[in-house]
N, C-alpha and C positions, 0 to 999 in steps of 0.2 A: 547243679550250679552252686558253687560255694562262694559266700561273701565274707570278707574279713571285717566288715563293719555293718551296722544297721543302716539300711537304706532309708531315705526320706524323699520328700517332694523335690528337694534341691538337686537330687541326682538325675532328674529327668527334665527334658524339654517337652512341654505339652504343645501339640500342633493343631489338632482339630477335635471337635466333638463328633463322635461317630455312632453313638447309640444311646438308647434309654433303657435301663434295666428295670426290674420290678421295684427297686428301692434306690436307684441312683443313676447318674449319668456315666457314660463311658467315653473316655478321651484317648485318642491316639497319642503316643508319647515315645520319645527316643531317649534311651539311657545315654547319658553324656559321655561316660568313659569308654563305652564299647560301640555306640552307634546302633545298638539293637533296637528294633521297634517292638512296642508292646501296646496292648489295650489296657488302660487303667480304669477300673470301675471306681467311681468316687461317690461315697455315700455321706450325706449330711447327718451327723449325730443328732442334731436337734429334730430332724425329720423322723428318725427312728424312735426317739423318745416321745415325740408328739403322737405318733401312730401306734405306740406300744410295741414296736418291732425290734427292740434292742437285742433280745435273745435270738431273733431270727438271723441277725447279721452274723452272730457266732455260729449258728447252725450252718449257714451258707459257707462260711469259711471252713468249717470242719468237713463238710461234704466235698468241697473243692479239693481239700487236702486228701481226702479219702480216694478221690478219683484222679489224683495227680498223674498217675502212670497209666491211666486207662485211655487208649486211643479213641478218638471220636468225641471226647469232651474237651472243652477248652482247658488248657493247662494253667494252673496257678503257680506262679514263680515266686512272688514275694507278697508280703502284706506289711503295711505300716500305717501310722495314724498321726494326726496332729490334734490340737485342741478342738477343732471344729469338724474334722472329716476322718473317715476311714478310707483306705486305699487298697484295692486288690489289683496287683499287677499280673495280667493275664496274657495268654498267647494272642498275638495279633493275627487276624484273618483278613487278608488284603482284598478279597473279592466281595465283601459285604455280606448281607443276609440272604437266606434262601428265598424269601418272598420276592425280593427284587429280581432274583434269577428266574423264578417261575414267571413273573410278569413280563420279563424281557423277551420271552418266546411269544411273539405276536401271533404265530400260527399254531401255537400249542407246543408243549414239550414232547419230544419224540418218546414213544412208548418204551423203547429199550433203555433210554436214560431214566425214565420214571421207575422202571423195574430195578435198575441199578441203585438209584438213590433210596428206594424203598428198602432194598436189602441192606444198605448201609445203616439206615435208621433202625431196622430190626436188630442189627448187630450191636449198635450203640445201646439200645434199650436192654438187650440181653446182658451186656457187660454191667450196666447199672443195676438191673434186677438181681444179678448174682451177688452183689455186695449190699443189697437191701435198700437201694435208693430209688425213690419214685420222684420224677421231675415235677409233675402236676401242672406244668404250663408249656407242654410241648406244642409248638406252632412254628410256621416257617420263619417268623421273625427271630426266633431263638435258635435257629440253626444257621451257623455261619459257614462261609466258604473259605477253605484253606488256600494256600498258594497253588496247590495242585488240584484244586476244585473238589476236594473231599469235604465231607460235612463234619462240623464240630458243634456239639450241643452246648449251649451257653445259658446263662442267667438261671442260677439255682436259688434265687431269692425266695421262692415258695416251695422248694423241694422238701421232701420228707425222708428221714432215715428210719426205715422200718426196724432196724436193730437197736435204735436208741430210744429207751423208754421215755425220755423227755420230749421227744417229737411225735411219739405215737398218738398222744392226745390231740395233736393238731390235725389228725386225719379227717375230722368232721368240719374243719374250717373251710368256708367257701373261698377258693382261689381259682385262678385260671382266667382265660379269655373267653368271652361269651360263645363265639363260634366253635370253640373246641372243647367246651365243658361237657362232661359225661352226665347221663341221667342220674346216676347215684349221687353225684355231687349236688345236683338240684334237689334231691330228696333228702339231703343231709345225712347220707350214709357214710360209713367209713371208706376212705379212699385208699385203694391198694393199687397194684400194677395195672388193673383194668382201666384206670383213668388215662394212663399213657397209651394203652392199646387203642382205646376209643379215639384219642387225639391222633394217633397214627393213621387210623382210618380216615379221619377228616383231612389230614395232610395229603394222603395218597389221592383222595377224591379231588382235592384242589389241584394237584399236579395233572390229573387226568382231564379235568373239566375246565380249570382256569379260575375257579372261585370255591369257597368253602361249601359244604353240603347244606348247611343251615344258615339262612340269611333272612333278615327282616328289618322293618323300619324301627324296631325297638328291641331291647334285650328281652322283653316279655314275649314278643312274637318269636324270637329265635329260640327261647327256652321251650315254648310250646311245641315247636317243630322237633326239638331234641327229645322231649318227653315221648312224642309219638314215633320217634325214629323214622320220620317221613323223609326218605331219600328217593331220588330218581336220577337217571342218567340220560344225557342226550343220545340220540341215535348215533351209532358209529363208535361209541366208547368201547375200548378193549374189553372183551368178555372176561378174560382172566383177571384183569384189574377190577372189574365190577364185582366179581365173586370174592376177591380178596377184601374189598371194602365192606361188602355186605356181611362178611363173617366177623368183621371187627365192630361195625356199628350195630351192635346187639344190645338191647336194654339191660339184660342180665349180665353183670360184669363177669360172672363165673363161666358164662357160655361163650365169651369172646375168644376168638382164635388167639392162642398164646397164653391164655389165663388158666388153663386147666392143670390138674395135677400131673406129674411126670408119668408118662405111659398112657394118658388119656388121648382121645382123638382131637383135643384142642389144646395140647400143651405147646411149649415153645418149639419143640421139635416139629410139631405139625405146622406151626406158623412158618418156620424156616423152609419146610418142604413144600409149601404151596407152589403150584406151577407158575405163579406170577413172578416168583423170585428164585425158584429152585435151580435155575441154570447158573447161578453165580456161586462162587466159593465164599460163602458168607463169613466163615471164620477168618478168612484172610482178605476180606474185601477192601479194607482200608489200605492195603499194600498194592492193590490192583489199579493200574491206570484207569481213570474215568473214561468210559468208551464214548468220547465225544471230543471234537476239537474245533468246532465252529461256533465258539461262544459269542453271544450277542454283545454289542457294546452297551455300556452303562448309559442310561438316560440321565442327564444332569437336570437338577431342579432349576427352573427359570422364573417361577412365579414371584410376585412381590412379597407374598407370605414367606417363601423360601429365603428371599433376600433379608427380610426382617429376622428370620430365625438364624441365618448365618451371622448377622451383625450381633445378635445376642450371644451366639456361641463364641464369637471373637472376643467379646467382653469377658466371658467366663474364662477363656484360654488366657487372656491377658492377666486376669487375677491369679490363675494358677501359676503363671510364670513370674509374678511380681513378688520377688523375694530378696530384696536388697541385702538385708542383714544376714540371711541364711547363706547366701552365696559367698559372703565375706569369709565365713568359716570354711567353705570348700576351697576357695581360691582368694587369698587376701588382696591380690592386685585388682580384682574386679570390683568396681564401684557400683555398677548398675548393669543389668542385662534383662532381656525379656523379648517377647514377640510383639512387634509393632507392624504397621503397614507402611511400605515405602512406595512412593509414586514412581511408576515405571511407564514412561510414555503417558498415555491417557488414563491408565488404571493404577490402582493401589494394590500391591501384592504383599503377602506376609513375608516378613524377614525377621531374623533373630539378631537384635542389635546389642552390642557389647561396648561398654565404656570402661576403660581400665586406666589406672594411674601409672602405667609403664612409662610414658603415656601412650595410649592407643585407642582408636575408635574404629570399629569394623562391624560388618554385618554379613550374615550367611543366609542361604536358603534354609527354610525350616526342615526340608527333607534331607539336607546334607550339611555336614559340618566341615567339609573340605573345600567348598567353593567360597573362599573368604574374599570379601571386597573391603579394602582399606580406605578410610577417609584421610587424605593427606593432611597432616597437622602443620599449622603455621601460626605465627603470632596474630595473624589477621583472621583466623578461624573464629566463628562466633555462632552460637545457637540462639534462636529467637522464637518466641511464641507467635503463632498465626491464629486465624479464626478457628473457633471450635476446639477440637482436640489436636489440631495440626501444629507442627513445629518445623523449623527449617534450620539447616546447618549450612552456613555460607563460608566459602574460602575464595581466594582470588581466581581459582580455576573454574569452579562450578558451585551449584547449589543442590542440596539434597533435601527433598521434601518427605516428611514422615507424618504418620497419624498414630496417636496414642489410642489404646484400646480400652483403658479403664479410667478415662476422664481426669488424668493428672499429668498432662504433658510438661508441667513445670518441673517435675523431678528430672526429666531428661535434660532440659535446658540448664538446670543448675549443675548437674553432674558433668555435662560436656564443658561448660564454661569454667568450672573449677579445675578440670584437667588442664585446660589451656592456660589459665592464670597461673597455676602452680608450676607449670613447666617452663613458661616463657618469661615470667616476671621475677 
């Protein structure tokens, strides 16, 4: 993809917060000129400086660039920054994360589908290992689902490049998620490909059983189970799946299936030839249709906590789209634009509102730039503040109720009334 100019935040409409990475939030966004959807990881520079992770941001960028053409990992398209934030424009995966998919199977994921996804993860890891990259935080939340239900490994915020001397020293750093951390990490040993193979075993166990193999009321109790490699399976668990997991959840990282030297009985070839996954063409598995078509429906969050989280996300999205001066450089006729909420019946729904000195006032759905709704202009049109963050636009035909997302509805009232005044007076 070739760009003729350096991209910036003003080239995108941010719509929703869709994830949390190791060092930043991830927002769904639409590129204004093409309508393409992306996932943009947004990292606060102050957070990196405070946590001493500034160099890691560069490492993540370089690893993503290194894996740019590797299928099975989220693709990095662009990067840019402003004084406060770094932005990574990534491939958008519309079906969410793998943990949600696993949990959506109320009666358990079918074994043939588990085998297929296990083969996909093995293929993705092999591609990474071949270029010297260890992820170090492999877990279902970091596996995303593409539009065709294939897997994409994401969030390389704690990854390690074995071929880069500046990152080799980071091999002893404790990183990862408690339920998927390997014994050698707990013992402060150097982390190699074995950490990802251990995590693979944990993920496969979770697909087979419905929860991770190591659980406890505290991290300490989880770590004690990991040190003991204490795993058990419920009755009826697939035998080949059990054997596959047991050969990965081995305390000695060099004895794990897939970790051995080429030609040994536990090298990558032995991993790929295990009966649990050997029926699939692993080298081409990302081009094979996923052998399933009865996908469960997503469960929407309904709790009050989820509603509070959504409101906070809306505020953040509003801030990302609040760029009055920046938009002027992109399109001089636009005075103000951004995501707000519009009252539709009994509910408020997200809309993208534009005030232009053409003069013109219109709004669109955040998911589409083609469904444009005009607000008819007249000398009687007027914007007024209401309670809280609400404002209203009145004309003789109807009233339009809106809600500001970043606590400054006055800016909309002033912009709208200025357009009307300049045009009709």
